[in-house]
C-alpha positions in Angstrom: 22.9 21.4 -6.5 21.3 19.5 -3.2 22.6 17.4 -0.7 22.0 14.2 1.5 19.3 15.7 3.3 17.7 17.4 0.6 17.3 14.4 -1.6 15.9 12.3 1.4 13.3 14.9 2.0 12.7 14.8 -1.6 12.1 11.1 -1.6 9.5 11.6 1.2 7.9 14.1 -0.2 7.7 12.1 -3.5 6.3 8.9 -1.4 4.0 11.1 0.6 3.4 14.7 -0.4 1.3 15.1 2.7 3.9 13.8 5.1 4.2 16.9 8.0 7.2 18.6 8.6 7.0 17.3 12.4 7.7 13.6 10.7 10.0 14.7 8.4 11.8 15.9 11.4 11.6 13.1 13.5 12.9 10.9 10.4 15.7 13.0 9.7 17.0 14.0 12.9 16.2 17.9 12.5 14.3 20.8 13.8 11.2 21.4 12.1 12.1 24.7 11.4 15.2 23.5 9.5 13.1 21.0 7.7 10.5 24.0 6.8 13.1 26.3 5.8 14.7 23.3 3.5 11.5 22.6 2.0 10.8 26.3 1.2 14.2 26.5 -0.3 13.6 23.6 -2.7 10.3 25.2 -3.5 11.9 28.5 -4.3 14.5 27.3 -6.9 12.0 25.2 -8.6 13.1 21.6 -7.6 9.6 21.0 -6.0 7.1 22.0 -8.5 4.1 21.8 -6.5 1.8 19.3 -5.0 -1.1 17.2 -6.3 -3.6 14.5 -5.5 -3.3 11.3 -7.7 -6.9 10.4 -8.9 -7.6 6.9 -10.3 -8.8 8.0 -13.8 -11.2 5.1 -14.5 -12.6 5.9 -11.3 -13.7 9.6 -12.3 -14.8 8.4 -15.6 -11.7 8.6 -17.7 -10.5 5.1 -18.4 -8.8 5.5 -21.9 -5.5 6.5 -22.5 -4.1 7.5 -25.2 -0.7 8.3 -26.7 -0.8 10.9 -30.0 2.1 11.8 -32.2 1.6 14.9 -33.8 3.3 16.4 -36.5 2.7 20.2 -37.0 4.0 22.9 -39.2 5.8 24.6 -36.4 9.6 25.7 -37.2 12.2 24.4 -34.9 11.1 24.1 -31.3 7.6 24.6 -29.4 5.7 26.9 -31.0 1.7 27.5 -31.7 1.1 24.0 -31.8 2.4 23.3 -28.1 0.3 26.2 -26.6 -2.8 25.0 -28.6 -2.6 21.5 -27.6 -1.8 22.4 -23.9 -5.2 24.4 -24.0 -7.0 21.1 -24.5 -8.5 19.6 -21.2 -8.0 16.1 -21.8 -4.6 16.5 -22.7 -2.2 15.8 -19.6 1.3 15.8 -21.1 3.0 17.4 -24.2 6.4 16.5 -25.0 8.6 18.4 -27.7 9.8 15.5 -29.6 13.1 14.9 -31.9 12.4 12.1 -35.1 9.6 12.6 -37.7 7.1 14.0 -35.2 7.1 17.4 -33.1 5.3 16.2 -30.2 4.0 13.4 -28.0 1.0 13.9 -26.3 -0.3 12.1 -23.6 -4.4 12.3 -23.1 -7.4 10.5 -21.0 -10.9 10.3 -22.2 -13.8 8.4 -21.1 -14.0 6.1 -24.2 -13.1 5.8 -28.1 -16.0 8.1 -28.7 -14.7 10.8 -26.7 -11.2 10.4 -28.0 -12.2 10.9 -31.2 -13.8 14.0 -30.7 -10.8 15.3 -29.0 -9.0 14.0 -32.1 -11.1 15.7 -34.6 -12.4 18.9 -32.9 -9.2 19.7 -30.5 -6.1 18.4 -32.0 -7.0 18.5 -35.8 -8.6 21.8 -35.4 -5.3 23.4 -34.7 -4.4 25.1 -38.3 -0.8 24.1 -37.7 -1.4 20.5 -37.5 -0.3 18.3 -40.4 -1.1 14.8 -39.0 -1.4 12.4 -35.9 -0.9 8.8 -35.0 -2.6 7.4 -32.0 -1.7 4.5 -29.8 -4.4 3.4 -27.4 -3.4 2.0 -24.0 -4.8 -1.3 -23.5 -3.2 -2.2 -19.8 -1.2 0.2 -17.6 1.7 -1.4 -15.2 3.3 1.0 -14.1 2.6 5.0 -14.2 4.5 7.4 -11.6 5.7 10.8 -11.3 8.2 9.8 -8.9 12.0 10.4 -10.0 14.8 7.8 -9.5 16.2 9.8 -6.6 18.0 6.9 -5.3 20.2 6.9 -8.5 21.9 10.4 -7.7 22.8 8.7 -4.6 24.5 5.6 -5.8 26.6 7.7 -8.4 27.6 10.2 -5.7 28.6 7.1 -3.4 30.6 5.9 -6.4 32.7 8.6 -6.9 33.1 9.8 -3.5 31.7 13.4 -4.2 28.2 14.9 -2.9 26.2 17.7 -4.6 26.4 21.0 -3.5 24.0 21.7 -0.5 23.1 25.4 -1.7 20.6 25.5 1.0 
């Protein structure tokens, strides 16, 4: 899948997606062209999905976070309901889940009035939606998109193997 150098590149990109190839090459003791090639291959293979600026939701007026469990009339697997949920601008994440509900949706709104409108005019307006259960977040102690790549390193060290470079 990827080797220790790729893992270090991925960790650096997760910490700071704006890190320069020159800085990465210095940190890893490699030529900038080699770093650039590795990053391009990680992007082409779909390991690096993109680069985004993380904004402070409250600072931009979207201080209310809610999680909504959605039950839909879809047959097995994601269907039209998922596509309709994804199209709602306030929705940040849509997960197809096991259990009584079909989807877990994370969304951000200005306040409870805005949340009520999204629930009523967005989610409940989808014809295949049967029911929703909403949980409002009071305080967020941790929120990250970073993956725990160090766990992969620990696992490789424990069994003495290394993942395939493929680069």
